[in-house]
Kinemage of the C-alpha trace (Angstrom):
@kinemage 1
@onewidth
@group {chain A} dominant
@subgroup {mainchain}
@vectorlist {calphas} color= white
{ca met a 1} P -148.569 98.632 33.441
{ca leu a 2} L -146.030 97.853 31.699
{ca gly a 3} L -143.299 98.102 35.039
{ca gly a 4} L -146.183 95.908 37.340
{ca arg a 5} L -145.905 93.583 33.994
{ca thr a 6} L -142.293 93.594 33.637
{ca met a 7} L -141.992 92.884 37.193
{ca thr a 8} L -144.335 89.588 37.524
{ca asp a 9} L -142.682 88.062 34.288
{ca gln a 10} L -139.122 88.109 36.777
{ca glu a 11} L -141.610 87.078 39.683
{ca ala a 12} L -142.208 84.194 37.484
{ca gln a 13} L -139.084 83.421 36.181
{ca ser a 14} L -137.800 83.819 39.627
{ca leu a 15} L -140.155 81.231 40.856
{ca lys a 16} L -139.477 78.608 38.167
{ca glu a 17} L -135.673 78.972 38.307
{ca ala a 18} L -136.044 78.097 42.220
{ca lys a 19} L -138.231 74.973 41.793
{ca arg a 20} L -135.884 73.928 39.059
{ca lys a 21} L -133.093 74.354 41.599
{ca glu a 22} L -135.180 72.596 44.227
{ca lys a 23} L -135.322 69.704 41.550
{ca arg a 24} L -132.258 69.221 40.912
{ca ile a 25} L -131.044 69.221 44.450
{ca glu a 26} L -133.752 66.591 45.187
{ca glu a 27} L -132.337 64.325 42.148
{ca glu a 28} L -128.597 64.923 43.448
{ca ala a 29} L -129.878 63.838 46.795
{ca glu a 30} L -131.961 60.796 45.290
{ca gly a 31} L -128.861 59.574 43.022
{ca leu a 32} L -126.803 59.976 46.202
{ca ala a 33} L -129.134 57.913 47.986
{ca lys a 34} L -129.323 55.210 44.914
{ca glu a 35} L -125.576 55.082 44.490
{ca gln a 36} L -125.038 54.984 48.119
{ca val a 37} L -127.163 51.370 48.132
{ca lys a 38} L -125.827 50.363 45.199
{ca lys a 39} L -122.028 50.545 46.706
{ca lys a 40} L -123.223 49.080 49.852
{ca ala a 41} L -124.915 46.192 47.899
{ca tyr a 42} L -121.711 45.717 45.854
{ca leu a 43} L -119.912 45.724 49.203
{ca val a 44} L -121.954 42.949 50.512
{ca arg a 45} L -121.466 40.933 47.449
{ca glu a 46} L -117.980 41.071 47.746
{ca glu a 47} L -118.035 40.363 51.500
{ca ala a 48} L -119.900 37.213 50.411
{ca ile a 49} L -117.744 36.003 47.994
{ca glu a 50} L -114.894 36.715 50.270
{ca glu a 51} L -116.584 34.708 53.172
{ca ala a 52} L -117.627 31.918 50.263
{ca leu a 53} L -114.182 31.662 49.472
{ca lys a 54} L -112.614 31.244 53.440
{ca val a 55} L -114.904 28.572 53.487
{ca lys a 56} L -114.028 26.657 50.548
{ca lys a 57} L -110.154 26.994 51.910
{ca thr a 58} L -110.741 25.964 55.310
{ca lys a 59} L -112.713 23.250 53.709
{ca arg a 60} L -109.838 21.931 51.359
{ca thr a 61} L -107.560 22.671 53.928
{ca glu a 62} L -109.088 20.209 56.385
{ca lys a 63} L -109.976 17.917 53.625
{ca arg a 64} L -105.971 18.115 52.571
{ca ala a 65} L -105.099 17.555 56.699
{ca ala a 66} L -107.290 14.464 56.678
{ca glu a 67} L -105.815 13.017 53.522
{ca glu a 68} L -102.367 13.557 54.742
{ca ile a 69} L -103.081 11.902 58.121
{ca arg a 70} L -104.860 9.206 56.347
{ca gln a 71} L -101.976 8.470 54.133
{ca ser a 72} L -99.597 8.430 56.831
{ca ala a 73} L -101.466 5.834 58.719
{ca lys a 74} L -101.586 3.967 55.344
{ca asp a 75} L -97.881 4.658 54.842
{ca gln a 76} L -96.643 3.364 58.032
{ca ala a 77} L -98.625 0.436 58.513
{ca arg a 78} L -97.032 -0.417 54.955
{ca arg a 79} L -93.587 -0.176 56.335
{ca glu a 80} L -94.967 -2.309 59.430
{ca ala a 81} L -95.825 -5.102 57.354
{ca phe a 82} L -92.405 -4.919 54.730
{ca phe a 83} L -90.048 -5.341 58.468
{ca ala a 84} L -92.879 -7.815 59.938
{ca asn a 85} L -92.155 -9.717 56.720
{ca glu a 86} L -88.524 -9.105 56.243
{ca gln a 87} L -88.673 -10.284 60.385
{ca ala a 88} L -90.106 -13.642 59.761
{ca met a 89} L -87.903 -13.694 55.895
{ca ala a 90} L -85.390 -13.796 58.885
{ca glu a 91} L -86.428 -15.959 61.265
{ca ala a 92} L -87.346 -18.653 58.948
{ca gln a 93} L -83.977 -18.714 57.655
{ca glu a 94} L -82.274 -18.844 61.313
{ca ala a 95} L -84.706 -21.644 61.034
{ca arg a 96} L -83.295 -23.479 58.365
{ca lys a 97} L -79.639 -22.556 59.245
{ca leu a 98} L -80.315 -24.402 63.133
{ca lys a 99} L -82.619 -27.103 61.804
{ca ala a 100} L -79.369 -27.790 58.813
{ca lys a 101} L -77.248 -27.950 61.901
{ca lys a 102} L -78.606 -30.174 63.878
{ca glu a 103} L -79.163 -32.462 61.357
{ca pro a 104} L -76.635 -34.927 60.308
{ca pro a 105} L -75.404 -34.166 57.146
{ca glu a 106} L -76.520 -37.336 54.270
């Protein structure tokens, strides 16, 4: 009887060990699956952040280019106005010289 009973205890112990091992394997598999989900979510977030930064950089570049074009046009208009004013003053001075030559001195 003792021999049979010991075998049953050993079998019960082996069965418990097998169940524990199986449970541990399942928990490890679940842990790995959860870790993969977390990692994928992290990568998706990082990708979204990177994409947002790219969009911001593109917008800044476009805004800077538009500002440079606007500033260049403004500078060009200022230069043209300056040269037109210089030319008008030179022409007025020339006209005064011609008028002075035509008029007899008093």
